[in-house]
C-alpha positions in Angstrom: 307.9 174.4 217.3 309.3 176.2 214.2 307.7 179.5 213.1 308.2 181.4 209.8 308.5 180.4 206.6 308.7 176.8 205.5 312.4 176.1 204.3 312.5 173.9 201.2 313.7 170.6 203.4 310.7 170.8 205.2 308.9 171.2 202.2 310.5 167.5 200.8 309.6 166.1 204.0 305.9 167.2 203.8 305.7 165.7 200.1 307.0 162.4 201.7 303.9 162.5 204.3 301.9 163.6 201.3 302.7 160.5 199.6 302.5 158.5 202.2 298.7 159.1 203.8 295.7 158.4 202.4 294.3 162.0 201.4 290.9 161.6 202.9 292.5 160.4 206.1 294.8 163.2 206.2 294.6 165.4 209.4 295.8 166.7 212.5 295.1 164.2 214.6 296.2 161.4 212.1 299.5 159.4 213.7 301.4 160.0 211.0 300.7 163.4 210.4 301.8 163.7 213.9 304.7 162.0 213.3 306.6 163.6 210.9 305.4 167.2 212.5 307.3 166.6 215.3 310.2 165.2 213.3 310.5 168.7 211.6 309.3 170.6 214.3 306.0 172.1 212.9 302.6 171.3 214.3 299.9 168.7 212.9 297.9 171.3 212.2 300.7 173.1 209.7 301.5 170.1 208.3 298.3 168.5 207.3 297.5 172.1 205.7 300.9 172.0 203.7 299.9 168.0 202.9 296.4 169.6 201.8 298.3 172.3 199.6 300.0 169.7 197.7 296.6 168.0 197.1 295.7 170.9 195.1 298.3 170.2 192.6 297.3 166.7 192.1 295.7 166.5 188.4 294.5 162.6 189.4 292.5 163.9 192.9 291.0 166.6 191.0 289.7 163.7 188.1 288.1 161.9 191.1 286.7 165.0 192.5 289.1 165.5 195.6 290.1 168.8 195.9 292.7 169.7 198.1 293.3 173.6 199.9 292.8 176.6 197.6 295.9 178.4 198.5 299.7 177.3 198.6 303.1 178.5 197.8 305.5 178.8 195.4 307.8 176.4 197.0 305.0 173.5 197.0 305.0 173.8 193.1 308.7 173.8 193.1 309.0 170.8 194.9 305.9 169.3 193.0 307.7 170.0 190.0 311.0 168.5 190.9 309.8 165.0 192.2 306.5 164.6 190.9 307.9 162.0 188.5 311.4 161.6 189.7 310.6 159.1 192.4 313.5 157.1 193.5 315.1 160.8 194.0 312.3 161.5 196.0 312.5 158.7 197.9 315.8 158.7 199.0 316.2 162.3 199.8 313.2 162.7 201.5 313.9 159.9 203.6 317.7 161.1 204.3 315.9 164.7 205.5 313.7 162.8 207.6 316.9 161.0 209.2 318.7 164.3 209.3 316.1 166.0 211.3 316.6 163.5 213.9 320.0 163.8 213.9 320.3 160.1 212.5 321.7 158.4 209.5 319.6 156.0 207.2 321.0 152.9 208.3 319.9 148.8 208.1 321.3 145.7 210.1 322.2 142.5 208.8 324.0 143.5 205.1 325.2 140.3 203.4 328.9 140.5 203.4 330.4 142.1 200.1 327.4 143.9 199.2 328.0 147.7 198.3 326.1 149.3 202.0 325.3 152.4 199.9 323.5 151.0 197.3 322.0 148.3 199.3 320.5 151.2 201.9 319.0 152.9 198.7 317.5 150.0 197.3 315.9 148.9 200.7 315.0 153.0 201.1 312.9 152.8 197.9 311.5 149.7 198.3 310.1 150.9 201.6 309.1 154.2 200.3 307.3 152.7 197.3 305.6 150.2 199.5 304.2 153.2 201.7 303.2 155.0 198.8 301.0 152.2 196.8 299.7 151.1 200.1 298.4 154.4 200.8 297.1 155.3 197.3 295.0 152.5 197.6 293.6 153.1 201.1 295.2 149.9 202.7 293.0 147.3 200.6 293.6 144.8 198.2 292.9 146.4 194.4 290.9 142.9 193.6 289.4 141.4 196.9 289.3 144.6 199.4 291.3 142.8 202.1 293.0 145.5 204.4 295.2 143.5 206.4 298.4 145.2 206.0 300.5 142.4 207.0 299.0 140.8 203.8 299.2 143.4 201.5 302.2 143.8 198.8 303.3 146.7 196.6 303.5 144.6 193.5 305.3 146.0 190.4 303.7 145.7 187.3 306.5 146.0 185.1 309.2 143.6 186.9 311.6 145.0 189.5 314.0 143.2 187.9 313.6 143.9 184.6 312.6 147.9 184.7 315.4 149.5 186.9 314.2 152.8 186.2 310.5 152.2 187.4 311.5 150.7 190.6 309.8 153.3 192.8 307.3 154.6 190.1 303.7 154.9 191.8 302.2 153.8 189.0 303.7 150.9 188.3 302.0 149.5 191.4 299.5 147.7 192.8 298.3 146.7 196.0 297.5 143.3 196.5 297.2 140.8 198.9 300.3 138.1 199.2 298.6 135.3 197.5 297.7 137.3 194.0 300.7 139.2 194.5 302.5 135.8 193.7 299.8 134.8 191.0 300.3 138.3 189.7 304.1 137.9 189.5 303.7 135.0 187.9 301.3 135.4 185.2 298.4 133.2 186.3 296.2 136.3 186.9 296.6 140.3 185.4 294.8 143.4 185.2 294.1 144.6 181.7 294.9 148.3 180.4 290.9 149.1 181.2 291.6 147.7 185.1 289.6 144.7 184.6 291.2 141.1 186.3 291.5 138.3 183.9 292.4 134.8 185.0 294.8 132.7 183.4 292.9 129.6 181.3 295.6 127.5 183.3 293.6 128.1 186.5 290.3 127.3 184.5 291.5 123.9 184.6 290.7 123.6 188.2 287.0 124.8 188.4 286.4 121.9 190.0 288.4 122.8 193.3 286.5 125.6 195.5 289.1 127.3 196.8 290.5 128.1 193.2 286.5 129.2 192.6 286.7 131.2 195.8 290.4 132.8 195.5 290.8 133.5 191.6 287.8 132.4 189.4 284.9 134.7 190.8 287.3 137.6 190.6 287.5 137.1 187.0 286.5 140.3 184.5 285.9 142.0 188.0 287.0 145.9 187.9 290.2 146.8 190.2 289.4 148.9 193.0 291.2 152.0 191.6 293.5 154.3 193.7 292.6 157.6 194.6 295.9 158.5 193.4 299.1 157.3 191.2 296.7 155.3 188.9 298.5 152.4 187.0 299.6 153.1 183.7 298.2 151.9 180.8 301.4 150.7 179.5 302.7 148.6 182.5 299.4 146.9 182.6 299.8 146.0 178.5 303.3 144.8 179.5 302.7 142.8 181.6 299.3 141.2 180.0 301.4 140.8 176.5 304.8 139.3 178.3 303.9 138.1 181.5 300.5 136.8 181.5 299.4 133.1 180.6 296.9 133.3 178.0 
């Protein structure tokens, strides 16, 4: 295992891990902590402590009464200031460093012919990072139903991917939804208001005689979503969805 002071590159990878692991589940025995500790040549205990150090810098954790470790380094503060809010840069640079530590290059198979390879790689890296950070923030649970089967969960963009390039990787622009409610949210059949309530479109109220519609949608009308531990949805994004995508 590596000794001595942490490098900037190691600290960026630690911030990547911080974003991907539900904070309450971070420990030296967490498989993700072990994985990234091995990649950068640090002990799981050391990486877990670094993740705790990042927790002390997160104002959203403090608001929820979740406190990280008290002590930390200037380098952690510098990395936090550089990347917190610059999510696209964090996503690609940190994943590139993870590959570099393993003497690899970021790559994906089966590119469509004629596509810009570098641009496609970056887009896929950012999509994967966005999914990881959203699912982690919501503790691997759909924020409407509480469903916790990862294969059924989607990192859903509030302000659409196709229309808001600037916020494609912004975790404040995401909700963790199951695939059915993700589709309904994307098409405007339900929304989440700026005060974090689920509202079901009047279109679906025409199907009140169908048990499935009641079970999957109508019973959640006016419910509060399960809020994430970190990266609370931005109210401006929620307002945009309510005003421009939701079928009233």
